[in-house]
C-alpha positions in Angstrom: 139.6 69.2 54.5 138.1 72.3 52.8 134.5 70.9 52.8 134.9 70.2 56.7 136.2 73.6 57.3 133.4 75.3 55.3 130.9 72.9 57.1 132.2 74.0 60.6 132.1 77.8 59.7 128.4 77.3 58.4 127.3 75.4 61.8 129.3 78.1 63.6 127.5 81.0 61.7 124.1 79.5 62.3 124.8 79.1 65.9 125.7 82.4 66.2 122.8 83.9 64.5 120.5 81.6 66.6 122.0 83.1 69.7 121.8 86.6 68.5 118.0 86.2 68.0 117.1 84.5 71.2 119.4 86.8 73.7 117.0 90.1 73.5 113.9 88.0 74.1 115.3 86.5 77.2 116.8 89.9 78.5 113.1 91.3 78.0 111.5 88.7 80.2 109.5 90.3 83.0 111.4 90.5 86.6 110.3 88.5 89.2 107.6 89.9 91.2 107.6 89.8 95.0 105.5 87.8 97.1 102.6 89.5 98.8 102.5 89.6 102.6 99.6 87.6 104.2 96.7 89.5 105.5 97.6 88.5 108.9 101.1 90.1 108.7 99.5 93.2 106.9 97.1 93.9 110.0 99.8 93.3 112.4 102.0 96.0 110.9 99.0 98.5 110.8 98.2 97.9 114.4 101.9 98.4 115.4 102.1 101.6 113.4 99.0 102.8 115.1 100.2 102.1 118.5 103.5 103.9 117.6 101.5 106.7 116.7 99.4 106.7 120.0 102.5 106.5 122.0 104.1 109.3 120.4 101.3 111.3 120.8 101.0 110.7 124.4 104.8 111.3 124.9 104.2 114.7 123.1 101.3 115.7 125.4 103.4 114.7 128.7 106.1 116.8 127.6 103.8 119.7 127.1 102.1 119.3 130.7 105.9 119.3 132.2 
């Protein structure tokens, strides 16, 4: 009976040590990177941004004329 208890303690101790060694390595894994937007989407957003800026400028000019 004593041998079985000692064996169980040894196995549990070994498992605990292995888990303690591998856990920090898993925690240091690099975070997942976000996928880049396709070039078409980038161009569209750039175009929309330009259009917004132009419309804002036009609106300001209209407000100045009034």
